[in-house]
N, C-alpha and C positions, 0 to 999 in steps of 0.2 A: 272517206281521207283515205288512204294508201298505209298500208300499214309502217312501221317504221321500228327497225331494230336497229337497237344499240347495243353492242359488247363493250363490255368492262373490263370482264373479264374470262377466257377463254382454258376450259378446261378438259384435261382429257379423256373424262367421262364423258363431257358434252359430244364429244363425236363420237365415242362408242353409239352413244343413248342414241345417238341422229341417223347413223348407219342403220340399226336397229327397227327406227321405225319414226319418220320426222315425225310424224303427227302428235304420236305419246312425246316426242321429246318439246316440242312447240308447249304440250299442255303441261309439259311437269317444272319445265325451266323456263318457259313465257307467262305461261300461266298459275306459277306460282302453286302445284298441286301435287307437287313430291310425294308431302305424307298420304295422300287419298289415292296416289296410284303407287306405291311403293307393290313393287309382286315380288314372286318366288328369289329373281337374278340378285338382286338389292339385298336381298337376309342369308341367300346363301356367299356373298359373294366378304359380309362383313364376317360371317364364319370365318371363311377361310382366312380374311386379316387376321381374325385373331389369333387361328390356329400355328398360320407359319411365325406371327411373331412371339407369341409365347413359347415355341419352338426354340427360335433362334437366341432366344434369352437367358435356355440353358446354357452350362459348361458343352463344352465337347463333347466329355463324355458322357452323361447325360440325354445325349440324341439320342434316341433310339427307334426302329421301329413301333415298339407297345407305347413310349411315348404319344409319338403321331396319332395311333388308332386313342389312345387315352381320352385326347384333347380333344378330337373330331367326337368321342360320344358325349363329354361335357357340352361343349359348344351348342351342337346338333341338334342336342335332347332340346333347346332350346328351340324351336324353329316347331310350329303350326302345320300339321299336313292338311292343314286348311287355304294354308298358304300356298298349293299348287294342284296340278289340273286334276290331280285323284291321286288317292291312295297308292294304287301301283307308281305315278306318277312321281312321288316323293321318294319310294324306295329304290327307283332308279339313279335319281340323282344322287342321295346317299351313294350307294355303292360306287359309282362312277368317282365319284369327290375321292371319295375315299377310296380307292384302287390307286388315281393316277396322281392325286396329292401327296401318298404313302411313298410309289415310284420317284415321284420328283425330287423331295425333298431327301431321300436314301441314297440318289443319284448325284447329291449337290454337292462339294465340299463341306465335309463333315465337320474338319478340325479347322475350318476356319467361320470368322462373327462376320456378317453384313457389314459395310461400310455405314447403310443406310439398308432399314426393313420398315416399310409401309409410312413412308415419311412425308410430308407431304411438306411442298417448297414454289414461290410463286417469284415470276423474272416479267420482269417490261421488255418488248421487242419489238425495236424503234421499226421494221420492218413490216409489224402487223399495224402498229399505233394501236396495241392491246395492252395486257398483262396477260401471260400463261402461263396453268397450273396443272405443276403434276404431279400426281401420289407415287413416288417410286417404293415398289413392289418387296425390289432386291436391287444392292447391287454389291459388286462385289471387286477386291484388289485382282488383277491378271496380269505378273508380271511388272510392267511401268506404264500399265493402265487399268483400265476395270470396265466390266461388264456389265448388264444391266436384267432381269429377269422378271419380267412380266407374265404372271397366273393372267390366263381368259377362261371363261365358260366358255361360251362358244369356238368355231376353229373358223373364221369368218375371215377370207379376203382381204377385203376392204379394208376389218378393221386393224388388221397383220400390219399393213400399209403409212397410214394413216397414223399409227400408233407410233413406229417406228420415227417416220417423218419429223412426229409431234416430240420424241424423245430426242430426235439430231439435233433440231431447234431449241430445248429447254439444254439441255445439257452443254450447248456451246455457248448461250448464255450465263447460265449460272456457274458455272464449272473453269468457264475455257476451253472444253475438251471434249470430244466426245467417246462415246463410251467406244469399248474396240467392237463388242459385239451385243446386240441385246437377243435373250432367249424366250420366248414364245412357248408358253403351257396348255396346254385347251385340256381344262380339268373336266369334261365332259366328252370326249373324241378321244384322248392321252396323246394327241400328238404333239410331239417337236417339232419345234423350228426355230435356225438360229444365223440372223444376218448381222452380215460380218457390215463395219461400219467403215467409210474411210473419213477422212477430213473434207475432202470432197464431195461425199455427199451435203453438204448443207444446203449448199443452193437450191437442188431439184427440190430438199425437204422444205427450204420456206418458201418455195414457189406451192409447192402443194396445199401447206399451211392458210399460204393468201385465198387460195382457189376456196378452202373449204368454209375461209372466215366468210368472205364472199355468199358463198352458198347459205349463212347461217345467217345473213341480213336482208336476207331476198325469201318476202312471205312466200312466196309462189311454189317453192319445195318442202310447204311442213303439211305433205298428205299423207294419208294409209302407208303402209308396208302392205308391198306384193308378197308376202314371208304370213302362207296358210299355216305354218307353227307359230310365229311368233303371235297371227289375233288369237290365237285357241282361245288363250286364258287371259288377254286384256280385257281390265277394267272399262276401257275406251270403245271395245269392239260393236255397241249396238250403237256407238255418235256420230264416229269418223267419216262415213262413209259417205259425205260430202264434203265434210272440213269447213262448212256452213258458220262453224262455231270461229271460226279464226278473225278477232273485227280489229276492226279497222282503226290502232290507236298505235301511240308509243309506246315502246315494251322496252326492259332493260333488262339485258341478264346478268347475275349476279354467279356467285360462289359464295 
């Protein structure tokens, strides 16, 4: 019997995980091994969320580089070095995230309070025949429109392209208006990229999401990544060489 995948809710982080490694995505999301297969990216991402959210909960006059560094120190101290590839890797990630997060936050509008700050919303998209869910890192008013900020760890073109499509489709259905721009900040490379959005971008964006949904529903794509760096510290690196663990059954992806 062929494996069948049914997507009830498609979340933005599903796309990020699939692009990083399809086999790991399969094990985490469809075999329900999220806790067992949590890695350093998950914990660093949560740490960044907490730092950014607490930073923006402060009054504008309280926001400073000192506050950011204190928040990073407070939350990062809860991360075990054992989560990382090595002690060196632990401190390399800490240094990069600290430097770039400080630079990004201090370059944002210091006197503005975001419309949204790490808030999660869901909406039904008829063209996809499914619900989609988005965690909005931050969104700001900009004139008569608004702009969205997305923090990423890695700087992968495929992730940014699919995140752009996802945000365009989501905001069109949730708010009946796409953002003026999407700002991507990579916390491991320091790269900043701004994608300017037009209402007519929706057609191409919905086509990309349809394609991604079709791929996620097709078991033949649940194979290991070709990235040596991604495999180096993966708990699945000894079991995913053949993909033989993909079983013939019907699976439902929920969030």
